[in-house]
ZAMITI-634518 format. One line per 3 residues: number of its first residue (from 1); their letters; for each residue x negated, y, z negated of C-alpha. Coordinates in nm, 2 decimals, always signed. Last residue first. Layout:
N
NUM	a	X/Y/Z | ...
% end
This chain:
532
532	xxx	-13.06/+1.20/-3.02 | -13.10/+1.57/-3.07 | -12.80/+1.81/-3.09
529	xxx	-12.85/+2.09/-2.85 | -12.50/+2.07/-2.71 | -12.28/+1.90/-2.97
526	xxx	-12.23/+1.53/-2.94 | -12.08/+1.25/-2.74 | -11.72/+1.35/-2.63
523	xxx	-11.62/+1.03/-2.43 | -11.50/+0.88/-2.76 | -11.22/+1.14/-2.78
520	xxx	-11.06/+1.05/-2.45 | -11.11/+1.30/-2.17 | -10.90/+1.57/-2.01
517	xxx	-11.10/+1.73/-1.74 | -11.11/+2.11/-1.69 | -11.27/+2.20/-1.36
514	xxx	-11.48/+2.48/-1.20 | -11.80/+2.28/-1.22 | -12.13/+2.30/-1.40
511	xxx	-12.02/+2.43/-1.74 | -11.72/+2.20/-1.76 | -11.41/+2.31/-1.95
508	xxx	-11.32/+2.03/-2.19 | -10.97/+1.89/-2.27 | -10.99/+1.64/-2.56
505	xxx	-10.75/+1.35/-2.58 | -10.56/+1.11/-2.81 | -10.47/+1.30/-3.12
502	xxx	-10.49/+1.63/-2.94 | -10.77/+1.89/-2.88 | -10.77/+2.17/-2.63
499	xxx	-11.03/+2.39/-2.46 | -11.36/+2.23/-2.58 | -11.66/+2.40/-2.40
496	xxx	-11.88/+2.22/-2.15 | -12.17/+1.99/-2.08 | -12.17/+1.68/-1.86
493	xxx	-12.29/+1.33/-1.89 | -12.22/+1.09/-1.60 | -12.01/+0.78/-1.64
490	xxx	-11.78/+0.84/-1.35 | -11.49/+0.92/-1.58 | -11.69/+1.20/-1.74
487	xxx	-11.92/+1.17/-2.04 | -11.92/+1.46/-2.28 | -12.18/+1.70/-2.43
484	xxx	-12.03/+1.97/-2.64 | -12.01/+2.34/-2.69 | -11.72/+2.38/-2.95
481	xxx	-11.47/+2.65/-2.86 | -11.16/+2.45/-2.97 | -11.26/+2.21/-3.24
478	xxx	-11.38/+1.85/-3.24 | -11.29/+1.64/-3.54 | -11.53/+1.35/-3.51
475	xxx	-11.46/+0.99/-3.47 | -11.16/+1.08/-3.26 | -10.85/+0.85/-3.30
472	xxx	-10.71/+0.68/-3.00 | -11.02/+0.54/-2.85 | -11.15/+0.43/-3.19
469	xxx	-11.53/+0.43/-3.24 | -11.65/+0.08/-3.29 | -11.71/-0.07/-3.63
466	xxx	-11.37/-0.24/-3.63 | -11.46/-0.40/-3.30 | -11.27/-0.28/-2.99
463	xxx	-11.00/-0.49/-2.83 | -11.03/-0.58/-2.46 | -10.69/-0.56/-2.27
460	xxx	-10.51/-0.89/-2.25 | -10.21/-0.76/-2.44 | -10.17/-0.49/-2.17
457	xxx	-10.16/-0.75/-1.90 | -9.90/-0.96/-2.07 | -9.68/-0.66/-2.11
454	xxx	-9.72/-0.58/-1.74 | -9.64/-0.94/-1.64 | -9.32/-0.93/-1.85
451	xxx	-9.22/-0.60/-1.70 | -9.27/-0.74/-1.35 | -9.07/-1.05/-1.44
448	xxx	-8.78/-0.83/-1.56 | -8.80/-0.63/-1.24 | -8.73/-0.95/-1.04
445	xxx	-8.44/-1.04/-1.27 | -8.31/-0.68/-1.23 | -8.32/-0.71/-0.85
442	xxx	-8.12/-1.04/-0.85 | -7.87/-0.90/-1.10 | -7.82/-0.59/-0.88
439	xxx	-7.78/-0.81/-0.57 | -7.51/-1.01/-0.75 | -7.34/-0.68/-0.85
436	xxx	-7.34/-0.57/-0.48 | -7.19/-0.89/-0.36 | -6.93/-0.89/-0.62
433	xxx	-6.84/-0.53/-0.54 | -6.82/-0.61/-0.17 | -6.57/-0.89/-0.23
430	xxx	-6.37/-0.72/-0.51 | -6.33/-0.41/-0.30 | -6.08/-0.60/-0.09
427	xxx	-5.83/-0.55/-0.37 | -5.80/-0.18/-0.27 | -5.79/+0.02/-0.60
424	xxx	-5.46/+0.17/-0.72 | -5.29/-0.06/-0.97 | -5.60/-0.27/-1.06
421	xxx	-5.53/-0.64/-1.11 | -5.73/-0.75/-0.80 | -6.01/-0.53/-0.93
418	xxx	-6.02/-0.65/-1.29 | -5.94/-1.02/-1.21 | -6.21/-1.04/-0.94
415	xxx	-6.46/-0.85/-1.16 | -6.43/-1.06/-1.48 | -6.73/-1.28/-1.43
412	xxx	-6.92/-1.01/-1.24 | -6.86/-0.77/-1.53 | -7.01/-1.03/-1.77
409	xxx	-7.30/-1.09/-1.54 | -7.37/-0.72/-1.50 | -7.37/-0.66/-1.87
406	xxx	-7.61/-0.96/-1.93 | -7.84/-0.83/-1.66 | -7.83/-0.48/-1.80
403	xxx	-7.91/-0.61/-2.15 | -8.21/-0.80/-2.01 | -8.33/-0.48/-1.83
400	xxx	-8.30/-0.28/-2.15 | -8.51/-0.56/-2.33 | -8.77/-0.53/-2.06
397	xxx	-8.78/-0.15/-2.12 | -8.86/-0.22/-2.48 | -9.12/-0.48/-2.39
394	xxx	-9.31/-0.22/-2.17 | -9.32/+0.03/-2.46 | -9.43/-0.24/-2.70
391	xxx	-9.71/-0.35/-2.48 | -9.84/+0.01/-2.44 | -9.81/+0.09/-2.81
388	xxx	-9.94/-0.25/-2.92 | -10.25/-0.20/-2.70 | -10.32/+0.15/-2.83
385	xxx	-10.26/+0.06/-3.19 | -10.50/-0.24/-3.16 | -10.77/+0.00/-3.04
382	xxx	-10.90/-0.03/-2.69 | -11.24/-0.14/-2.55 | -11.35/+0.03/-2.24
379	xxx	-11.51/-0.19/-1.98 | -11.88/-0.15/-1.92 | -12.08/+0.06/-1.67
376	xxx	-12.45/+0.06/-1.59 | -12.52/+0.38/-1.40 | -12.67/+0.33/-1.06
373	xxx	-13.01/+0.48/-1.00 | -13.05/+0.77/-0.77 | -13.33/+0.76/-0.53
370	xxx	-13.65/+0.96/-0.51 | -13.86/+0.90/-0.19 | -14.17/+1.10/-0.29
367	xxx	-14.19/+0.95/-0.64 | -13.97/+0.90/-0.94 | -13.66/+0.69/-0.95
364	xxx	-13.33/+0.85/-1.06 | -13.10/+0.85/-1.37 | -13.38/+0.73/-1.59
361	xxx	-13.28/+0.52/-1.89 | -13.39/+0.20/-1.72 | -13.27/-0.15/-1.64
358	xxx	-13.43/-0.33/-1.35 | -13.23/-0.47/-1.06 | -13.47/-0.37/-0.78
355	xxx	-13.25/-0.08/-0.67 | -13.26/+0.05/-1.03 | -13.00/+0.00/-1.29
352	xxx	-12.91/+0.28/-1.53 | -12.86/+0.31/-1.91 | -12.73/+0.60/-2.10
349	xxx	-12.93/+0.69/-2.42 | -12.75/+0.63/-2.74 | -13.06/+0.53/-2.93
346	xxx	-12.95/+0.16/-2.94 | -12.91/+0.17/-2.56 | -12.61/+0.31/-2.38
343	xxx	-12.35/+0.17/-2.14 | -12.16/+0.44/-1.94 | -11.79/+0.37/-2.01
340	xxx	-11.52/+0.21/-1.80 | -11.15/+0.25/-1.72 | -11.02/+0.01/-1.46
337	xxx	-10.79/-0.20/-1.68 | -10.64/+0.10/-1.85 | -10.57/+0.27/-1.51
334	xxx	-10.41/-0.05/-1.37 | -10.20/-0.09/-1.68 | -10.08/+0.27/-1.65
331	xxx	-9.99/+0.21/-1.28 | -9.80/-0.10/-1.37 | -9.61/+0.10/-1.63
328	xxx	-9.51/+0.37/-1.38 | -9.41/+0.12/-1.11 | -9.19/-0.07/-1.36
325	xxx	-9.03/+0.26/-1.47 | -8.94/+0.36/-1.12 | -8.79/+0.02/-1.05
322	xxx	-8.59/+0.03/-1.38 | -8.45/+0.37/-1.28 | -8.34/+0.25/-0.93
319	xxx	-8.18/-0.06/-1.08 | -8.00/+0.16/-1.35 | -7.84/+0.41/-1.11
316	xxx	-7.49/+0.26/-1.10 | -7.49/+0.24/-1.48 | -7.33/-0.03/-1.70
313	xxx	-7.25/-0.27/-1.41 | -7.19/-0.19/-1.04 | -7.07/+0.05/-0.78
310	xxx	-7.37/+0.22/-0.63 | -7.40/+0.07/-0.28 | -7.02/+0.04/-0.24
307	xxx	-6.98/+0.41/-0.33 | -7.22/+0.52/-0.06 | -7.05/+0.30/+0.19
304	xxx	-6.71/+0.45/+0.10 | -6.85/+0.80/+0.13 | -6.99/+0.73/+0.47
301	xxx	-6.66/+0.57/+0.58 | -6.47/+0.87/+0.46 | -6.71/+1.11/+0.65
298	xxx	-6.56/+0.99/+0.99 | -6.23/+1.15/+0.90 | -6.38/+1.50/+0.86
295	xxx	-6.36/+1.69/+0.53 | -6.40/+1.39/+0.30 | -6.38/+1.44/-0.08
292	xxx	-6.05/+1.30/-0.21 | -6.01/+0.96/-0.03 | -6.38/+0.86/-0.11
289	xxx	-6.30/+0.96/-0.47 | -6.05/+0.68/-0.51 | -6.32/+0.41/-0.55
286	xxx	-6.41/+0.61/-0.87 | -6.15/+0.41/-1.05 | -6.38/+0.11/-1.02
283	xxx	-6.66/+0.29/-1.22 | -6.41/+0.30/-1.51 | -6.21/+0.58/-1.67
280	xxx	-6.14/+0.52/-2.03 | -5.82/+0.46/-2.24 | -5.69/+0.19/-2.00
277	xxx	-5.34/+0.07/-1.90 | -5.36/+0.11/-1.53 | -5.14/+0.42/-1.56
274	xxx	-5.40/+0.58/-1.78 | -5.70/+0.48/-1.57 | -5.55/+0.62/-1.25
271	xxx	-5.43/+0.93/-1.43 | -5.79/+0.98/-1.55 | -5.93/+0.93/-1.20
268	xxx	-5.68/+1.19/-1.07 | -5.80/+1.43/-1.34 | -6.15/+1.39/-1.21
265	xxx	-6.04/+1.46/-0.85 | -5.86/+1.78/-0.97 | -6.18/+1.91/-1.12
262	xxx	-6.39/+1.82/-0.82 | -6.13/+1.97/-0.58 | -6.13/+2.30/-0.78
259	xxx	-6.51/+2.32/-0.75 | -6.47/+2.30/-0.37 | -6.62/+2.01/-0.17
256	xxx	-6.79/+2.09/+0.16 | -6.95/+1.78/+0.32 | -7.29/+1.89/+0.45
253	xxx	-7.45/+1.54/+0.41 | -7.70/+1.66/+0.15 | -7.43/+1.85/-0.04
250	xxx	-7.20/+1.55/-0.03 | -7.49/+1.34/-0.17 | -7.56/+1.58/-0.45
247	xxx	-7.19/+1.57/-0.55 | -7.20/+1.19/-0.53 | -7.49/+1.18/-0.77
244	xxx	-7.31/+1.41/-1.02 | -7.00/+1.19/-0.98 | -7.19/+0.88/-1.05
241	xxx	-7.35/+1.02/-1.36 | -7.01/+1.14/-1.48 | -6.88/+0.79/-1.43
238	xxx	-7.18/+0.64/-1.61 | -7.14/+0.89/-1.90 | -6.79/+0.78/-1.99
235	xxx	-6.47/+0.99/-1.91 | -6.22/+0.94/-2.18 | -5.84/+0.94/-2.12
232	xxx	-5.68/+1.21/-2.34 | -5.57/+1.42/-2.04 | -5.41/+1.11/-1.89
229	xxx	-5.16/+1.09/-2.18 | -5.02/+1.43/-2.10 | -5.00/+1.34/-1.73
226	xxx	-4.82/+1.01/-1.81 | -4.58/+1.18/-2.05 | -4.49/+1.46/-1.80
223	xxx	-4.43/+1.21/-1.52 | -4.20/+1.00/-1.74 | -4.01/+1.31/-1.85
220	xxx	-3.96/+1.43/-1.49 | -3.80/+1.09/-1.40 | -3.94/+0.77/-1.25
217	xxx	-3.71/+0.50/-1.12 | -3.77/+0.15/-1.24 | -3.43/+0.08/-1.40
214	xxx	-3.26/+0.19/-1.07 | -3.42/-0.09/-0.88 | -3.60/+0.05/-0.57
211	xxx	-3.45/+0.01/-0.23 | -3.59/-0.05/+0.12 | -3.35/-0.13/+0.41
208	xxx	-3.63/-0.16/+0.67 | -3.39/-0.16/+0.96 | -3.40/-0.46/+1.20
205	xxx	-3.66/-0.72/+1.26 | -4.03/-0.73/+1.18 | -4.21/-1.03/+1.35
202	xxx	-4.39/-0.80/+1.59 | -4.57/-0.62/+1.31 | -4.67/-0.95/+1.16
199	xxx	-4.82/-1.05/+1.49 | -5.02/-0.72/+1.51 | -5.17/-0.76/+1.16
196	xxx	-5.50/-0.92/+1.26 | -5.52/-0.71/+1.58 | -5.52/-0.39/+1.37
193	xxx	-5.21/-0.18/+1.31 | -5.25/+0.17/+1.45 | -5.45/+0.43/+1.24
190	xxx	-5.36/+0.63/+0.93 | -5.65/+0.85/+0.81 | -5.60/+0.94/+0.44
187	xxx	-5.65/+1.25/+0.25 | -5.59/+1.31/-0.12 | -5.64/+1.65/-0.28
184	xxx	-5.42/+1.84/-0.03 | -5.45/+2.20/-0.12 | -5.79/+2.22/+0.06
181	xxx	-5.62/+2.20/+0.40 | -5.40/+2.50/+0.31 | -5.71/+2.70/+0.23
178	xxx	-5.87/+2.58/+0.55 | -5.57/+2.71/+0.76 | -5.70/+3.07/+0.79
175	xxx	-6.02/+2.93/+0.94 | -5.83/+2.80/+1.25 | -5.91/+2.45/+1.36
172	xxx	-5.70/+2.24/+1.12 | -5.74/+1.87/+1.17 | -5.53/+1.68/+1.42
169	xxx	-5.23/+1.45/+1.45 | -5.09/+1.60/+1.14 | -4.90/+1.49/+0.83
166	xxx	-4.84/+1.65/+0.49 | -4.68/+1.47/+0.20 | -4.57/+1.72/-0.06
163	xxx	-4.55/+1.62/-0.43 | -4.35/+1.68/-0.74 | -4.18/+2.01/-0.66
160	xxx	-3.92/+2.11/-0.91 | -3.97/+2.49/-0.83 | -4.03/+2.77/-1.08
157	xxx	-3.91/+3.11/-0.97 | -4.11/+3.43/-0.89 | -3.86/+3.72/-0.88
154	xxx	-3.85/+4.03/-0.67 | -3.71/+3.86/-0.36 | -3.77/+3.49/-0.39
151	xxx	-4.14/+3.43/-0.46 | -4.17/+3.06/-0.50 | -4.36/+2.87/-0.77
148	xxx	-4.51/+2.52/-0.79 | -4.85/+2.69/-0.85 | -5.06/+2.51/-0.58
145	xxx	-4.81/+2.39/-0.32 | -4.56/+2.67/-0.37 | -4.82/+2.94/-0.36
142	xxx	-4.98/+2.80/-0.05 | -4.65/+2.77/+0.13 | -4.56/+3.13/+0.05
139	xxx	-4.89/+3.25/+0.19 | -4.86/+3.03/+0.51 | -4.51/+3.11/+0.61
136	xxx	-4.56/+3.41/+0.84 | -4.92/+3.32/+0.90 | -4.82/+3.02/+1.11
133	xxx	-4.78/+2.66/+1.01 | -4.90/+2.44/+1.30 | -5.13/+2.28/+1.05
130	xxx	-4.83/+2.10/+0.89 | -4.75/+1.88/+1.19 | -4.50/+1.71/+0.98
127	xxx	-4.41/+1.85/+0.64 | -4.26/+1.58/+0.41 | -4.12/+1.69/+0.08
124	xxx	-4.06/+1.54/-0.27 | -3.90/+1.75/-0.55 | -3.71/+1.99/-0.33
121	xxx	-3.56/+2.32/-0.44 | -3.82/+2.56/-0.29 | -3.83/+2.33/+0.03
118	xxx	-3.47/+2.38/+0.14 | -3.13/+2.23/+0.03 | -3.05/+2.53/-0.19
115	xxx	-3.30/+2.82/-0.11 | -3.05/+3.09/-0.02 | -3.31/+3.37/+0.02
112	xxx	-3.32/+3.71/-0.15 | -3.42/+4.05/-0.02 | -3.19/+4.28/-0.23
109	xxx	-3.04/+4.60/-0.09 | -2.69/+4.51/-0.23 | -2.56/+4.43/+0.12
106	xxx	-2.88/+4.22/+0.16 | -2.76/+4.02/-0.14 | -2.44/+3.92/+0.04
103	xxx	-2.62/+3.84/+0.36 | -2.85/+3.60/+0.17 | -3.16/+3.54/+0.37
100	xxx	-3.20/+3.19/+0.52 | -3.39/+2.91/+0.35 | -3.75/+2.85/+0.25
97	xxx	-3.87/+2.61/+0.52 | -3.67/+2.69/+0.83 | -3.61/+3.05/+0.72
94	xxx	-3.98/+3.11/+0.72 | -4.00/+3.08/+1.10 | -4.14/+2.79/+1.30
91	xxx	-4.28/+2.91/+1.64 | -4.61/+2.73/+1.61 | -4.42/+2.42/+1.53
88	xxx	-4.33/+2.25/+1.21 | -4.13/+1.92/+1.16 | -3.93/+1.94/+0.84
85	xxx	-3.83/+1.71/+0.56 | -3.69/+1.78/+0.22 | -3.60/+1.54/-0.06
82	xxx	-3.41/+1.61/-0.38 | -3.47/+1.43/-0.71 | -3.22/+1.26/-0.94
79	xxx	-3.44/+0.96/-0.99 | -3.78/+0.91/-0.84 | -3.95/+0.61/-0.66
76	xxx	-3.72/+0.63/-0.36 | -3.87/+0.97/-0.27 | -4.19/+0.79/-0.18
73	xxx	-4.01/+0.59/+0.09 | -3.93/+0.89/+0.30 | -4.29/+1.00/+0.27
70	xxx	-4.43/+0.67/+0.39 | -4.18/+0.65/+0.67 | -4.30/+0.99/+0.79
67	xxx	-4.65/+0.86/+0.84 | -4.54/+0.53/+0.98 | -4.81/+0.51/+1.26
64	xxx	-4.59/+0.62/+1.55 | -4.77/+0.94/+1.63 | -5.15/+0.95/+1.59
61	xxx	-5.33/+1.00/+1.26 | -5.40/+1.22/+0.96 | -5.20/+1.18/+0.64
58	xxx	-5.24/+1.45/+0.38 | -5.14/+1.38/+0.02 | -5.04/+1.63/-0.25
55	xxx	-5.10/+1.63/-0.62 | -4.89/+1.61/-0.94 | -5.08/+1.31/-1.08
52	xxx	-4.77/+1.09/-1.04 | -4.71/+1.22/-0.69 | -5.07/+1.16/-0.58
49	xxx	-5.06/+0.81/-0.73 | -4.75/+0.72/-0.53 | -4.89/+0.85/-0.20
46	xxx	-5.23/+0.68/-0.27 | -5.07/+0.35/-0.34 | -4.85/+0.37/-0.02
43	xxx	-5.15/+0.48/+0.18 | -5.35/+0.17/+0.06 | -5.07/-0.09/+0.12
40	xxx	-5.00/+0.02/+0.47 | -5.13/-0.28/+0.66 | -4.79/-0.38/+0.78
37	xxx	-4.48/-0.24/+0.61 | -4.18/-0.46/+0.54 | -4.19/-0.40/+0.17
34	xxx	-4.47/-0.16/+0.07 | -4.24/+0.07/-0.13 | -4.07/-0.21/-0.32
31	xxx	-4.40/-0.37/-0.42 | -4.54/-0.03/-0.53 | -4.23/+0.02/-0.75
28	xxx	-4.29/-0.32/-0.91 | -4.65/-0.23/-0.98 | -4.54/+0.10/-1.13
25	xxx	-4.32/-0.09/-1.38 | -4.59/-0.34/-1.47 | -4.83/-0.06/-1.54
22	xxx	-4.59/+0.14/-1.74 | -4.51/-0.14/-1.98 | -4.20/-0.11/-2.19
19	xxx	-3.96/-0.13/-1.89 | -3.71/+0.15/-1.88 | -3.34/+0.07/-1.88
16	xxx	-3.13/+0.32/-1.68 | -2.83/+0.51/-1.81 | -3.00/+0.83/-1.93
13	xxx	-3.18/+0.89/-1.61 | -2.85/+0.91/-1.42 | -2.85/+0.72/-1.09
10	xxx	-2.71/+0.90/-0.79 | -3.04/+0.98/-0.62 | -3.03/+1.30/-0.43
7	xxx	-3.10/+1.36/-0.06 | -3.19/+1.65/+0.16 | -3.30/+1.61/+0.52
4	xxx	-3.42/+1.84/+0.79 | -3.52/+1.76/+1.14 | -3.70/+1.96/+1.41
1	x	-3.75/+1.84/+1.76
% end
């Protein structure tokens, strides 16, 4: 069965009293639109937000789940706006959506439609079973949805369209419908009422009888002002970081998201923040992205879980970054603690220990059964500048962790009020967000302890005497091309050619092996041929 409806509100925009606070006004509209609906708060919010942002919403779900009721209620939020509704079939013709051809104009050899009362003159429209649209109406429908324009004969005319609510029991199968599918920025799967809400459903009696106070109705000027203000809403680095990570996740999961959809989704976040009374998009606004990016309904849950894992304080990726930094500093500490030098006698000759425990300058025992002697190694002593540099670096990251913890705690304290007071976000997010923030704080406290232990370890490194050769500053200015004797990390002396010199290292090309170790300056002992 096909139905069509055209309605116009009778209230004049000039006569109504507008509340001073946009957020409070929109909240009252939401309350009116959700009255006597069970478990439909989220789709009502998404429907209204889509209209305010100038976008379209697609509702996927079985019959009898209030999809058409949501669209009919949306029109109640706007003053002096027409409403159009149509059920499409595979046999629907353009005249059903765009109006019949004008016989009078045909007599003048002009191909013009009478559009009054049809989709080209509607502000809010509901198209049921939209993916049954055939190729005869598809191109005109795409232009109308995206550009808000309609080709009527030889003229392209502007339309007053605010938003289209599309509904379907199934997703598009034909490739030619994918462009139409992409025109709906917001998508929501509407299922039957859950067992928890079933009793409330049965308690409903009579007609819904929903009305919105005339003073609350939104007009074209209201929408224009909101959209203009939304363009000035700032997008902070943590939101951009989350969106970049989400784009990578979508790519990994094989979720196709067009560039146009990303841009429109960002503007939707700006509208969300603007209407919520803020000058900057927050991480919590990004909850809406899960309803913008899925291609198959089961992907919505994956995107929601991904968001829940990363929604938190100053930066959603900080705990991971801190964990990587802690591992890196712990590895540096382990390397510094394990570095040794080959002990030498007063003449600078390397010392070895024989199998019997004697000290010698010979690397191997003489005789028929010659055995290598073990080099006598000693821990490297470090300059004060080296130790302070290491410890200071760890301490700086520790201060970042402390600041992150304080930020997370502050956000945790205000979280319930922020989320439950948010115009568009599901209030149930407060529970999972609180749990995740608490986990972030716990992880950060553990990391803080690790950084403190690493700093303590660096400060316990042995310091060299003032007369010792500095490990950070070469005692002799080696030059590229010098033939030198150096001691490798195993304590053995090698010969080679200097390839590169920096303040803290010397790269030497070994004569005996095809390798170029980077050694510290005090491991370069002397020029080749220089007597001890």
